C-alpha positions in Angstrom: -5.6 -32.2 -27.4 -6.6 -35.3 -25.3 -4.4 -36.4 -22.3 -4.3 -38.2 -19.0 -2.2 -36.5 -16.2 -1.6 -37.6 -12.6 -2.9 -34.4 -11.4 -5.1 -31.3 -12.6 -2.3 -28.8 -12.1 -0.2 -27.5 -14.9 3.2 -27.5 -13.2 4.8 -25.5 -16.0 2.4 -22.7 -17.5 0.9 -20.8 -14.5 3.2 -22.8 -12.0 6.9 -22.8 -12.6 6.4 -20.1 -15.2 4.4 -17.2 -13.8 1.2 -16.1 -15.2 2.4 -12.8 -16.6 0.1 -12.3 -19.6 2.9 -13.7 -22.2 1.8 -16.5 -24.6 4.7 -19.0 -23.6 4.3 -18.6 -19.6 0.4 -19.2 -19.8 0.2 -21.7 -22.7 -2.7 -24.0 -21.7 -2.2 -22.9 -18.0 -5.7 -23.9 -17.1 -5.6 -27.4 -18.3 -3.8 -30.3 -16.4 -1.3 -31.3 -19.0 2.1 -29.9 -17.8 3.5 -27.7 -20.5 6.7 -25.4 -20.5 9.2 -23.9 -23.0 12.8 -24.1 -23.4 14.5 -21.0 -21.8 17.9 -19.6 -22.6 18.6 -17.6 -19.5 20.7 -18.5 -16.6 21.9 -21.5 -18.6 18.5 -23.4 -18.1 18.1 -25.2 -21.4 21.3 -23.8 -23.0 23.6 -25.6 -20.5 26.8 -27.2 -21.1 25.5 -30.4 -20.1 23.0 -30.8 -23.1 23.9 -33.6 -25.6 22.0 -31.6 -28.3 21.1 -28.0 -28.1 17.3 -27.4 -28.3 15.5 -24.5 -30.0 14.8 -21.6 -27.9 11.3 -20.9 -26.8 10.2 -24.5 -27.9 7.0 -25.7 -26.2 7.4 -29.0 -24.5 5.3 -31.6 -22.3 6.9 -32.4 -19.1 6.7 -33.4 -15.4 5.6 -37.0 -16.8 4.8 -39.8 -14.8 4.1 -43.5 -15.5 0.7 -44.0 -16.7 0.3 -40.6 -18.4 -0.4 -40.1 -22.1 -1.3 -37.4 -24.6 -2.9 -37.5 -28.1 -1.6 -35.5 -31.1 -3.2 -35.5 -34.5 -0.8 -36.3 -37.3 -1.5 -36.1 -41.2 0.5 -38.8 -43.1 0.8 -37.5 -46.7 2.6 -40.8 -47.8 1.9 -44.2 -46.7 4.9 -46.3 -45.8 7.4 -47.1 -43.0 8.7 -44.2 -40.9 11.5 -43.9 -38.4 10.6 -41.7 -35.2 13.2 -39.2 -33.7 12.6 -37.9 -30.4 13.8 -34.6 -28.6 13.6 -35.2 -24.8 15.2 -34.9 -21.5 15.1 -37.7 -19.0 16.2 -37.5 -15.5 16.7 -41.3 -14.8 15.9 -43.1 -18.1 12.5 -45.0 -18.7 10.3 -46.0 -21.6 7.6 -44.8 -23.6 5.3 -46.5 -26.3 2.8 -45.2 -29.1 -0.7 -46.0 -30.3 -2.0 -45.0 -33.5 -6.0 -44.6 -33.6 -6.3 -46.3 -30.5 -4.4 -49.5 -31.4 -0.8 -50.5 -30.4 1.8 -49.1 -32.8 4.9 -49.8 -30.7 5.7 -51.9 -27.3 7.9 -50.1 -24.8 10.7 -48.1 -26.3 13.8 -47.4 -24.1 14.5 -43.9 -23.3 18.2 -43.2 -22.1 18.8 -41.0 -19.0 20.2 -37.5 -19.9 21.3 -37.2 -16.1 24.8 -35.9 -15.7 26.4 -36.2 -12.1 28.8 -33.3 -13.1 26.2 -30.7 -13.2 26.4 -28.8 -9.8 22.8 -27.6 -10.1 20.6 -30.8 -9.4 17.3 -29.2 -10.7 19.0 -28.9 -14.1 19.0 -32.6 -14.4 15.4 -32.1 -16.1 17.0 -29.8 -18.7 19.8 -31.9 -20.4 18.4 -32.3 -23.7 19.1 -35.1 -26.2 17.9 -36.3 -29.5 17.2 -40.1 -30.3 17.1 -41.0 -33.9 15.5 -44.2 -35.2 13.7 -44.7 -31.8 11.2 -47.1 -33.7 10.2 -48.0 -37.3 6.4 -47.7 -37.8 4.2 -48.6 -40.7 1.8 -45.6 -41.4 -1.2 -45.4 -43.9 -1.9 -42.1 -45.6 -4.4 -39.9 -43.9 -5.4 -38.2 -40.6 -4.6 -40.1 -37.5 -4.5 -39.8 -33.7 -1.0 -40.8 -32.6 -0.9 -41.2 -28.6 2.4 -41.0 -26.6 2.4 -43.2 -23.3 4.8 -42.9 -20.5 5.4 -46.6 -19.7 7.8 -46.4 -16.8 10.0 -43.9 -14.8 8.7 -40.7 -15.7 10.5 -37.5 -15.0 10.9 -36.9 -19.0 10.2 -33.7 -21.0 9.2 -34.3 -24.8 10.1 -31.4 -27.1 9.1 -32.9 -30.5 8.8 -35.9 -32.6 10.1 -36.3 -36.2 8.9 -38.8 -38.6 11.2 -39.9 -41.6 10.0 -41.8 -44.3 12.3 -44.8 -44.8 10.3 -46.9 -47.2 7.2 -45.8 -49.0 4.2 -48.4 -49.7 4.1 -49.9 -52.9 
């Protein structure tokens, strides 16, 4: 995994999540990319302010700041136009963009805030999950690619997963 993080500490694994020998608490804890997982105790990620219920124990990248990015290797089996869905939280909204194999795939894409002032626990603003469908439509060629997610502005987002849905195969 390649990434750029604004600091060298993993704020999730080994930080917020105590180093106790468990896989989820120590996932990539000696790397700078900030990772954690969805927790279903004390109404952390299973809280009443979610717009969408996340899966339990799902790894995510968080503590994001503008200018940070991370790469993912993707295998496209069918060339065509795909829509992108994203499972996320966003304390104050912002935008992200994508590159494919080092070339611009999208411009800035708006991410709506999941902040809910009715939540009495201020720290839980980072745990109000939502899913956005059809975030963008992108043309992908068949084969193995490197997809880069860039945090363009605002930050304070958590990214659980991306889902690509084939909208129109290439002829």
